FIPA-141227 format. One record per residue (C-alpha): residue number from 1; residue in one letter; chain; x, y, z. Coordinates in steps of 0.25 Angstrom, whole numbers. Example, Ala and Ser with C-alpha at 12.3 -4.5 7.8 and 13.67 -1.06 7.14 Angstrom:
<r 1, 'A', 'A', <49, -18, 31>>
<r 2, 'S', 'A', <55, -4, 29>>
***
This chain:
<r 1, 'X', 'A', <-219, -41, 115>>
<r 2, 'X', 'A', <-231, -32, 112>>
<r 3, 'X', 'A', <-238, -31, 99>>
<r 4, 'X', 'A', <-247, -19, 97>>
<r 5, 'X', 'A', <-256, -17, 85>>
<r 6, 'X', 'A', <-255, -3, 80>>
<r 7, 'X', 'A', <-270, 1, 80>>
<r 8, 'X', 'A', <-277, 8, 69>>
<r 9, 'X', 'A', <-289, 16, 71>>
<r 10, 'X', 'A', <-302, 10, 65>>
<r 11, 'X', 'A', <-317, 13, 67>>
<r 12, 'X', 'A', <-320, 0, 75>>
<r 13, 'X', 'A', <-308, 3, 85>>
<r 14, 'X', 'A', <-303, -11, 82>>
<r 15, 'X', 'A', <-289, -6, 82>>
<r 16, 'X', 'A', <-280, -16, 75>>
<r 17, 'X', 'A', <-267, -17, 66>>
<r 18, 'X', 'A', <-255, -25, 65>>
<r 19, 'X', 'A', <-247, -28, 77>>
<r 20, 'X', 'A', <-234, -20, 80>>
<r 21, 'X', 'A', <-224, -25, 90>>
<r 22, 'X', 'A', <-217, -16, 100>>
<r 23, 'X', 'A', <-212, -18, 114>>
<r 24, 'X', 'A', <-215, -11, 127>>
<r 25, 'X', 'A', <-204, -1, 126>>
<r 26, 'X', 'A', <-210, 7, 115>>
<r 27, 'X', 'A', <-224, 2, 118>>
<r 28, 'X', 'A', <-230, 15, 124>>
<r 29, 'X', 'A', <-223, 24, 114>>
<r 30, 'X', 'A', <-231, 18, 103>>
<r 31, 'X', 'A', <-244, 18, 111>>
<r 32, 'X', 'A', <-250, 30, 103>>
<r 33, 'X', 'A', <-248, 22, 90>>
<r 34, 'X', 'A', <-258, 11, 94>>
<r 35, 'X', 'A', <-270, 18, 89>>
<r 36, 'X', 'A', <-271, 27, 77>>
<r 37, 'X', 'A', <-282, 38, 79>>
<r 38, 'X', 'A', <-294, 41, 70>>
<r 39, 'X', 'A', <-291, 47, 56>>
<r 40, 'X', 'A', <-290, 62, 55>>
<r 41, 'X', 'A', <-304, 67, 53>>
<r 42, 'X', 'A', <-300, 81, 48>>
<r 43, 'X', 'A', <-293, 76, 35>>
<r 44, 'X', 'A', <-305, 67, 33>>
<r 45, 'X', 'A', <-315, 77, 35>>
<r 46, 'X', 'A', <-308, 87, 26>>
<r 47, 'X', 'A', <-307, 77, 14>>
<r 48, 'X', 'A', <-322, 73, 16>>
<r 49, 'X', 'A', <-328, 87, 19>>
<r 50, 'X', 'A', <-336, 81, 31>>
<r 51, 'X', 'A', <-346, 91, 37>>
<r 52, 'X', 'A', <-342, 98, 50>>
<r 53, 'X', 'A', <-352, 90, 59>>
<r 54, 'X', 'A', <-348, 77, 53>>
<r 55, 'X', 'A', <-333, 80, 55>>
<r 56, 'X', 'A', <-335, 84, 69>>
<r 57, 'X', 'A', <-342, 71, 72>>
<r 58, 'X', 'A', <-330, 64, 65>>
<r 59, 'X', 'A', <-320, 71, 74>>
<r 60, 'X', 'A', <-328, 67, 86>>
<r 61, 'X', 'A', <-328, 52, 82>>
<r 62, 'X', 'A', <-314, 53, 79>>
<r 63, 'X', 'A', <-311, 58, 93>>
<r 64, 'X', 'A', <-319, 47, 99>>
<r 65, 'X', 'A', <-312, 36, 91>>
<r 66, 'X', 'A', <-299, 42, 94>>
<r 67, 'X', 'A', <-302, 42, 109>>
<r 68, 'X', 'A', <-306, 27, 108>>
<r 69, 'X', 'A', <-293, 24, 100>>
<r 70, 'X', 'A', <-285, 31, 111>>
<r 71, 'X', 'A', <-292, 23, 122>>
<r 72, 'X', 'A', <-289, 10, 115>>
<r 73, 'X', 'A', <-275, 14, 113>>
<r 74, 'X', 'A', <-274, 17, 128>>
<r 75, 'X', 'A', <-280, 3, 132>>
<r 76, 'X', 'A', <-270, -4, 123>>
<r 77, 'X', 'A', <-259, 4, 129>>
<r 78, 'X', 'A', <-264, -1, 143>>
<r 79, 'X', 'A', <-264, -15, 139>>
<r 80, 'X', 'A', <-250, -15, 133>>
<r 81, 'X', 'A', <-245, -8, 146>>
<r 82, 'X', 'A', <-252, -19, 154>>
<r 83, 'X', 'A', <-246, -30, 145>>
<r 84, 'X', 'A', <-232, -24, 147>>
<r 85, 'X', 'A', <-233, -22, 162>>
<r 86, 'X', 'A', <-238, -37, 163>>
<r 87, 'X', 'A', <-226, -42, 155>>
<r 88, 'X', 'A', <-216, -34, 163>>
<r 89, 'X', 'A', <-222, -37, 176>>
<r 90, 'X', 'A', <-229, -50, 174>>
<r 91, 'X', 'A', <-219, -58, 183>>
<r 92, 'X', 'A', <-224, -51, 195>>
<r 93, 'X', 'A', <-240, -52, 195>>
<r 94, 'X', 'A', <-240, -43, 208>>
<r 95, 'X', 'A', <-232, -32, 202>>
<r 96, 'X', 'A', <-239, -33, 189>>
<r 97, 'X', 'A', <-252, -32, 196>>
<r 98, 'X', 'A', <-247, -19, 203>>
<r 99, 'X', 'A', <-243, -13, 189>>
<r 100, 'X', 'A', <-256, -17, 182>>
<r 101, 'X', 'A', <-266, -12, 193>>
<r 102, 'X', 'A', <-268, 2, 186>>
<r 103, 'X', 'A', <-271, -6, 173>>
<r 104, 'X', 'A', <-283, -15, 178>>
<r 105, 'X', 'A', <-297, -11, 182>>
<r 106, 'X', 'A', <-298, -20, 194>>
<r 107, 'X', 'A', <-311, -15, 199>>
<r 108, 'X', 'A', <-318, -19, 186>>
<r 109, 'X', 'A', <-311, -32, 184>>
<r 110, 'X', 'A', <-314, -36, 199>>
<r 111, 'X', 'A', <-329, -32, 197>>
<r 112, 'X', 'A', <-330, -40, 185>>
<r 113, 'X', 'A', <-324, -52, 191>>
<r 114, 'X', 'A', <-330, -52, 205>>
<r 115, 'X', 'A', <-343, -45, 202>>
<r 116, 'X', 'A', <-352, -43, 215>>
<r 117, 'X', 'A', <-341, -49, 224>>
<r 118, 'X', 'A', <-332, -37, 220>>
<r 119, 'X', 'A', <-343, -27, 221>>
<r 120, 'X', 'A', <-347, -31, 235>>
<r 121, 'X', 'A', <-333, -33, 240>>
<r 122, 'X', 'A', <-326, -23, 250>>
<r 123, 'X', 'A', <-317, -13, 244>>
<r 124, 'X', 'A', <-305, -20, 251>>
<r 125, 'X', 'A', <-309, -34, 245>>
<r 126, 'X', 'A', <-311, -27, 231>>
<r 127, 'X', 'A', <-297, -21, 232>>
<r 128, 'X', 'A', <-290, -34, 236>>
<r 129, 'X', 'A', <-297, -41, 225>>
<r 130, 'X', 'A', <-293, -31, 215>>
<r 131, 'X', 'A', <-278, -32, 219>>
<r 132, 'X', 'A', <-278, -47, 218>>
<r 133, 'X', 'A', <-286, -47, 204>>
<r 134, 'X', 'A', <-275, -37, 199>>
<r 135, 'X', 'A', <-265, -48, 203>>
<r 136, 'X', 'A', <-273, -58, 195>>
<r 137, 'X', 'A', <-273, -50, 183>>
<r 138, 'X', 'A', <-258, -47, 184>>
<r 139, 'X', 'A', <-256, -62, 185>>
<r 140, 'X', 'A', <-265, -65, 173>>
<r 141, 'X', 'A', <-258, -55, 164>>
<r 142, 'X', 'A', <-244, -59, 168>>
<r 143, 'X', 'A', <-248, -73, 164>>
<r 144, 'X', 'A', <-254, -70, 151>>
<r 145, 'X', 'A', <-244, -60, 146>>
<r 146, 'X', 'A', <-229, -62, 146>>
<r 147, 'X', 'A', <-216, -58, 139>>
<r 148, 'X', 'A', <-216, -70, 130>>
<r 149, 'X', 'A', <-229, -65, 123>>
<r 150, 'X', 'A', <-233, -55, 113>>
<r 151, 'X', 'A', <-244, -46, 117>>
<r 152, 'X', 'A', <-252, -40, 105>>
<r 153, 'X', 'A', <-263, -29, 106>>
<r 154, 'X', 'A', <-273, -33, 95>>
<r 155, 'X', 'A', <-283, -22, 96>>
<r 156, 'X', 'A', <-292, -14, 105>>
<r 157, 'X', 'A', <-307, -12, 106>>
<r 158, 'X', 'A', <-314, 0, 113>>
<r 159, 'X', 'A', <-326, -3, 122>>
<r 160, 'X', 'A', <-337, 6, 127>>
<r 161, 'X', 'A', <-333, 15, 139>>
<r 162, 'X', 'A', <-319, 16, 134>>
<r 163, 'X', 'A', <-314, 2, 137>>
<r 164, 'X', 'A', <-305, -5, 128>>
<r 165, 'X', 'A', <-302, -20, 125>>
<r 166, 'X', 'A', <-287, -22, 120>>
<r 167, 'X', 'A', <-286, -35, 113>>
<r 168, 'X', 'A', <-272, -42, 114>>
<r 169, 'X', 'A', <-265, -55, 112>>
<r 170, 'X', 'A', <-253, -62, 118>>
<r 171, 'X', 'A', <-245, -71, 109>>
<r 172, 'X', 'A', <-236, -81, 116>>
<r 173, 'X', 'A', <-222, -86, 111>>
<r 174, 'X', 'A', <-229, -99, 106>>
<r 175, 'X', 'A', <-238, -91, 97>>
<r 176, 'X', 'A', <-251, -93, 106>>
<r 177, 'X', 'A', <-260, -81, 108>>
<r 178, 'X', 'A', <-269, -76, 119>>
<r 179, 'X', 'A', <-279, -64, 118>>
<r 180, 'X', 'A', <-280, -54, 129>>
<r 181, 'X', 'A', <-291, -43, 128>>
<r 182, 'X', 'A', <-289, -32, 138>>
<r 183, 'X', 'A', <-301, -24, 142>>
<r 184, 'X', 'A', <-297, -10, 146>>
<r 185, 'X', 'A', <-303, 2, 152>>
<r 186, 'X', 'A', <-298, 16, 156>>
<r 187, 'X', 'A', <-293, 17, 170>>
<r 188, 'X', 'A', <-288, 31, 172>>
<r 189, 'X', 'A', <-276, 34, 162>>
<r 190, 'X', 'A', <-275, 19, 157>>
<r 191, 'X', 'A', <-283, 8, 153>>
<r 192, 'X', 'A', <-285, -4, 162>>
<r 193, 'X', 'A', <-289, -18, 161>>
<r 194, 'X', 'A', <-304, -22, 165>>
<r 195, 'X', 'A', <-303, -36, 159>>
<r 196, 'X', 'A', <-295, -45, 151>>
<r 197, 'X', 'A', <-299, -56, 141>>
<r 198, 'X', 'A', <-290, -67, 137>>
<r 199, 'X', 'A', <-294, -77, 126>>
<r 200, 'X', 'A', <-308, -73, 128>>
<r 201, 'X', 'A', <-308, -75, 143>>
<r 202, 'X', 'A', <-311, -63, 151>>
<r 203, 'X', 'A', <-302, -61, 164>>
<r 204, 'X', 'A', <-313, -55, 172>>
<r 205, 'X', 'A', <-323, -66, 168>>
<r 206, 'X', 'A', <-313, -77, 171>>
<r 207, 'X', 'A', <-309, -71, 184>>
<r 208, 'X', 'A', <-324, -69, 188>>
<r 209, 'X', 'A', <-327, -84, 186>>
<r 210, 'X', 'A', <-315, -88, 194>>
<r 211, 'X', 'A', <-316, -78, 205>>
<r 212, 'X', 'A', <-331, -80, 207>>
<r 213, 'X', 'A', <-328, -95, 210>>
<r 214, 'X', 'A', <-317, -91, 219>>
<r 215, 'X', 'A', <-325, -80, 226>>
<r 216, 'X', 'A', <-335, -91, 229>>
<r 217, 'X', 'A', <-325, -100, 235>>
<r 218, 'X', 'A', <-320, -88, 244>>
<r 219, 'X', 'A', <-334, -87, 249>>
<r 220, 'X', 'A', <-337, -75, 241>>
<r 221, 'X', 'A', <-326, -67, 248>>
<r 222, 'X', 'A', <-318, -58, 239>>
<r 223, 'X', 'A', <-307, -57, 249>>
<r 224, 'X', 'A', <-306, -72, 249>>
<r 225, 'X', 'A', <-305, -72, 234>>
<r 226, 'X', 'A', <-294, -61, 234>>
<r 227, 'X', 'A', <-286, -69, 244>>
<r 228, 'X', 'A', <-287, -82, 236>>
<r 229, 'X', 'A', <-283, -74, 223>>
<r 230, 'X', 'A', <-271, -68, 230>>
<r 231, 'X', 'A', <-266, -81, 235>>
<r 232, 'X', 'A', <-267, -87, 221>>
<r 233, 'X', 'A', <-259, -75, 215>>
<r 234, 'X', 'A', <-248, -77, 226>>
<r 235, 'X', 'A', <-247, -91, 223>>
<r 236, 'X', 'A', <-245, -88, 208>>
<r 237, 'X', 'A', <-233, -78, 211>>
***
């Protein structure tokens, strides 16, 4: 089950209100209601008799804030779409990986995790690692999200450069909760993940520490690390 908070517009762009539950069937029909745009400056200006130059400035600010709110709304929509896809396809991580591919910024994630080892690798080695990292992410999401949990979007926060952090929580049937922060950025017509943070642990940082040790064990070979990860994923399925 999904709980979404109907967002109200505030100056800090800390978008929050009470949770409103509804299911995936009518999820996207309500997408436009998640964010309420800025107030109608025309009526405000008419009552306050604001000078034309000040009024023009207020319109410019209103437009900028409206665009920011729309970006946050699009990022939230992408997160909910990823969650729904994961719940529907999580039983098959390989199939889930294929469906999630357009929603994950693999190049940014791989670069953050491997650093120089990724930058100096051959195009083929980078491509092979990206493919196996996608399966690792799919496995992690399918493990953390499930049908017997309630997924709640708490709020979103817009960062510099148009990136958005969407804060969510997962509530299990026993009442225990786990936080998941989704770091999203524009990727074509949608927002995609460039990092995840669960209970204050970053996915990229945790994998960087783990894969660094495994890369050393593989003699510094990215191809060797990729082969090791692929074998581990095959054993889990």
